[in-house]
N, C-alpha and C positions, 0 to 999 in steps of 0.2 A: 409669872411670879418670880421674884428674886430668889436665888438659891439660899438655903439655910446656912447659917454660920455657926461654928463652934463657940464663937464669942457672942453671947446673947446681947450684950450692950451694943455691939456693932449692928447686929440684926435689928434691934429696936430702933436704932438711929436711921437705918435705911428705910424701914417701914414708915417712920415718922416723916422722913423726907418725901417719900412717895405719896403719902396721904396729903401733905401740904401742897405738893405739885398738882395733884388731882383737884383739890379744892380751888386752887388758883385757876386751873383750866375751866372748871365749871363756872366760875365767876365771869371769865372772859366770854364764854358761850352766852350766858345770860345778858351780859352787857351789849354784845353785838345784836342780839335779838331785840332788846329793848330799844336800842338806837334805831334799828330799821323800822320797827313798829311806829316809833315816833315820827320818823321821816315820812312814812306813807300816810299817817294820820294828820300830819301837820301839827303835831303836839309839842310845842316848844317847852312846855312845863316838864316833860320827861327828862330834859337835860340834867336836872339836879340829881335824879336817881342814877343816871348813867355816870355822872361825875362822882357820886358817892361810891359806886362800885369800883370806879377807877382808883380811888384812894385806897380801897382795900386791896386791889390788885398790886398797887405800888408797895404796900406794906408786905404783901406776900413775897414780892421779889426780894426785898431787903432781908426778910426773915429766912427765906430759903437759901439765899446767897450766903448768909452767915452760917447756917447749918451745914452747908456743903463744905465751906472752908474749915469748920471745926472738925468734921469727919476726916477731911484730907490731912489735917495736922495731927490728929490723934491716932488714926487707924492706918495711915499709909497704904491705902488699898491698891490692888493691882488687877490686871485683866478685866473681867466683866464688871467688877465693882467700880473700877476707875473709869471705865467707859460710861457707866450709868451716871456717875457724878459729873463727868464732863458734859454729858448730854443734858443733865438737869440744869447746869449753868446756862447752856444755850437755850434750853426750853423756856426758862423764866424770862429771858431777855425778849424772846419772840412774843410770849404771852403779855408782857408789860406793854409792848408796842401795839398789840391787838387792842388792849384796853384803851390806849390813846386814840387809835383809829375809830373805835366805837364812840368816843366823845366827839371826835370830829364829825361823824355822821349825825349825831344827835344835835350838834350845833347848827346843822343845816335844816332842821325841822321847823318850818315856819307855817303859819296858818294860810298864807296866800302864796301860791307858787306859780300862778298863771297856767299856761298850757304846756310848758316845757316837760314837766314830769310825766304827764299823761301820754306824751308822744313816744316815750321810750320805756313805758312801764313794763311791757312784756320782756324786753331785753334786760332791763335793770333788775327785775324780779328774778329772772333766770340766773343772772350774775350773782345776786345776793344769795340765792339758794345754793348755788355752786360753792361760793366761798364758805358758807356756813357748813355745808356737807363736808368740805375739805377739812375745816377746823375740827369738826366732830370726829371724822375718820382718823385724823392724825392723833388726836388725844386718845381715841380708843386703841390705836396701834401702840401708843406709849404704854397704856395700862396693860395690854395683853402681850406686849413685847412681840408684836406681829409684823414681821418684815413684809409679808405679802400685802397686808392691809396698808402699810406705809407706802409701798410701791404703787398701789392703786390710787392713793392720794396724789402722788407725783403726776400720774397720768391725767388728772383732772384740771391742771392749771391752765393748759392751753385753751380749754373751752371758756374759762373765765376771762382770759385775755381777749379772746375773740369777741365776746359779748361787750367787753369794755371798749374795744375798738369801734364797734357798731354804735354804741351810745355816744361816744365822743364825736364820731363823724356826723351823726344826726344832729347833735346839739350845736356843732360848729355851723352847720347849714342853717339851723333855726336861728341862732344868734345873729347870723349875717343878714337875715331877712326880717328880724323882729327886734328892732333897736330898743323898743320900750320894755322888753322882757329879758334883757341881757343878764341881769342878776340871777333870775330863776334858772336860766340855762347854765350859767356858771356853777350854781349850786349842784345841779344834777351831774355835771362833769366832775366836780370835786368828789361827790359821793361815789361815783364810779371808780375814781382813782383810789379812794379809801378802801373800797371793797377789793380792788385788785391787790392792794398791799396786804390786806387780811389774808387773801389767798396765798400770797407770797410767803407770809409768815407761817401759814399752815404747811406749805411746802418745806420750809426750813425745819419745822418740827418733824415732819415725816423723814427727812434726811437724817435728823438726829436719832430717830428711832432705829434706822438701818445701821447707823454707826454704833449705837448702843448694843444692838443685838449681835451684829456680825463683825464689827470693827471695820466695815467698809465706809470710806469717805466718798460719797457720791455727789458732793456739792458741785464739783467742777469736773465732769467726766472727760472733758477734752484736755484738761491741764494735767498731764502725766508728770510725776516728779522727775526732775532732772532734764526735762525737755525744754529747749528754748535757749 
């Protein structure tokens, strides 16, 4: 929880900001799940629902961005409060992009997919579960201000990348030998890339949590200031 302030208005604004960020995160989680369910079921009609959620996510980004700028202008926060506001600005950017990726996945949900999807279902499902777990864990770490939880999210990204590599390799081989099913194979590759990006955005959120809690910037561990 954020520490209490003697200024009640400031405390109310921070709580409002936190509540809006959590609502935006919950919408992103739901959007990703709906898009994946649609992809596996071949339900192209679900796209409209995912797009509707994406519009709400876009509105969330605009509203939260304005709220953060207002707090910065009126309260001139320092230390932990300033880090929270900076993290919130980064958070909403990543969440908005996750919403876009969910739309991309839903757009690849077609009734007829050929054999392509079934050939990599195990890998792709593992990848999808990993990306969703990372998003859920990163948002939980943000809520609980949990550095350890955020660091555990960072450790999951490599597994998602490995699954993505396997899917792309298998689909490349499949496309090369099944000229009549190229479109289905490419759809699977695209979905794998969208999932990889969702995992990347979850990684960004986890890094933002670490910055928010401790002030440590872990985005580029090899890029030390002043080196080069």
